[in-house]
Structure formats: C-alpha cells, structure tokens
C-alpha positions as CSV (number, residue, x, y, z in Angstrom):
1,M,59.1,12.6,-6.6
2,R,61.3,15.4,-5.8
3,N,64.1,15.3,-3.4
4,F,65.1,17.4,-0.4
5,Y,67.2,17.8,2.3
6,T,67.4,20.4,5.2
7,V,70.6,21.7,6.6
8,V,71.1,23.0,10.3
9,L,73.6,25.6,9.7
10,E,73.2,27.1,13.4
11,R,71.0,25.7,16.3
12,M,70.2,27.6,19.3
13,K,73.7,29.7,18.9
14,S,74.4,33.1,20.4
15,F,76.1,35.8,18.5
16,S,77.0,39.3,19.6
17,S,79.0,40.3,16.1
18,S,78.9,39.8,12.5
19,F,79.5,36.3,11.3
20,E,78.7,34.1,7.9
21,T,77.1,30.9,8.3
22,E,79.5,27.8,6.8
23,P,79.1,27.4,3.2
24,Y,77.2,24.1,1.9
25,E,77.2,22.9,-1.8
26,T,74.5,23.3,-3.8
27,G,75.2,22.5,-7.2
28,W,72.9,19.6,-7.0
29,A,69.5,21.3,-6.1
30,S,67.3,23.7,-8.4
31,E,65.5,25.5,-5.3
32,A,66.5,26.6,-1.7
33,M,64.9,28.1,1.4
34,F,66.8,30.0,4.1
35,F,64.9,29.7,7.4
36,I,66.0,32.1,10.3
37,R,64.5,31.7,13.9
38,V,65.6,34.8,16.1
39,H,65.1,32.9,19.8
40,E,66.2,36.0,21.7
41,L,67.7,39.5,20.7
42,S,68.7,41.9,23.3
43,G,70.6,45.0,23.5
44,K,69.6,48.6,22.3
45,D,68.7,49.2,18.8
46,V,69.9,45.8,17.5
47,T,69.5,44.6,14.1
48,F,70.0,41.9,12.2
49,D,70.7,41.8,8.5
50,A,71.4,38.3,6.4
51,K,72.3,37.9,2.9
52,V,72.6,35.4,0.7
53,Q,76.1,34.6,-0.7
54,V,77.0,32.6,-3.7
55,S,80.5,31.1,-4.5
56,V,81.6,28.9,-7.8
57,D,84.2,27.2,-5.4
58,G,83.7,27.7,-1.9
59,I,86.2,30.1,-1.1
60,E,85.6,33.5,-2.7
61,W,82.1,34.7,-2.1
62,I,79.6,37.5,-3.9
63,D,76.4,38.8,-2.8
64,E,73.7,37.2,-4.5
65,G,71.1,39.9,-4.3
66,T,68.7,38.3,-2.3
67,N,68.3,39.7,1.1
68,F,66.0,39.1,4.4
69,P,64.3,42.0,5.4
70,I,65.8,43.8,8.8
71,I,65.4,41.6,11.7
72,N,64.9,43.2,14.9
73,K,62.6,41.1,17.3
74,P,62.1,37.3,17.9
75,G,60.6,35.1,15.4
76,N,60.6,33.5,12.0
77,C,61.4,34.4,8.5
78,F,62.6,32.9,5.5
79,I,63.5,33.8,1.7
80,K,64.1,31.6,-1.3
81,V,66.7,31.5,-3.9
82,S,66.6,30.2,-7.3
83,H,69.9,30.5,-9.4
84,F,72.7,29.9,-7.1
85,G,75.5,28.0,-8.7
86,G,77.7,25.5,-6.7
87,W,77.6,27.1,-3.1
88,L,75.5,29.0,-0.8
89,R,76.0,30.8,2.5
90,L,74.6,33.7,4.7
91,R,76.5,36.8,5.5
92,N,74.9,38.2,8.6
93,M,75.5,41.9,10.1
94,I,74.7,42.6,13.6
95,T,74.4,46.4,14.7
96,G,73.3,48.0,17.9
97,K,74.7,48.5,21.4
98,E,75.7,45.0,23.6
99,P,73.9,43.1,20.8
100,N,72.9,39.4,21.9
101,L,71.0,37.1,19.3
102,K,70.2,33.6,19.9
103,L,69.7,32.0,16.3
104,T,68.6,28.8,14.6
105,I,69.3,28.9,10.8
106,H,68.2,26.2,8.4
107,L,69.0,25.6,4.3
108,V,66.3,23.4,3.1
109,L,67.5,22.3,-0.8
110,K,65.1,20.6,-3.1
111,E,66.3,18.7,-6.5
C-alpha cells in the first residue's frame, strides 16, 4: 500500500501580483502533483503562468522545467513531477492590467 499526503498551499486566496508558494519538503516522496483551481479571474488581458521550482535546502531555488499551460480563465488544471529532490514550490507570474485572481493550490505527494 502506498501512502499519500495532500498539502493546501493556498486556499481561496486573492492575488494581484506575482508570488511563490511556500516551500514544501518532499524528499520522502516519489511522485508529486500540483493542482491549481482558479475560482475567479478579472482584469484586462490577464494571464497566470506557474512553474515548478526545486531546491536542495529550501532556500535557493531553480526552475525544474515543468510548467503549467498559460492560464487565462477560471477552471482546474494539474501537472505531474517525478524528479524533484528535497523541496518543491511554484513560482507564479501574473500579468495584465488590474489583475485579480482567486486561487486554490494543492500539492499531492505519494511515497
């Protein structure tokens, strides 16, 4: 039997500028999935671009290479990550005029 753990990184939180999620220690896991739910998105020409970052120590960060497709409307999406070392987080870029996004972000880990 495999164990899994779901982490809520952001819950129904509003953002109007770029941000990073809190880092999460993941060295014990063999698989990871990030889920993003965009509850609301407003503004002109607003886009949301999320990229996976990895770290050996939870302090210095490197882009891992896995990216979400560009998000420009409410809905759900996910990505899978299989080689990630000790720590994971998402780097999130928000662009557009007067952007406002309400998001929930989960990280699901499996042993």
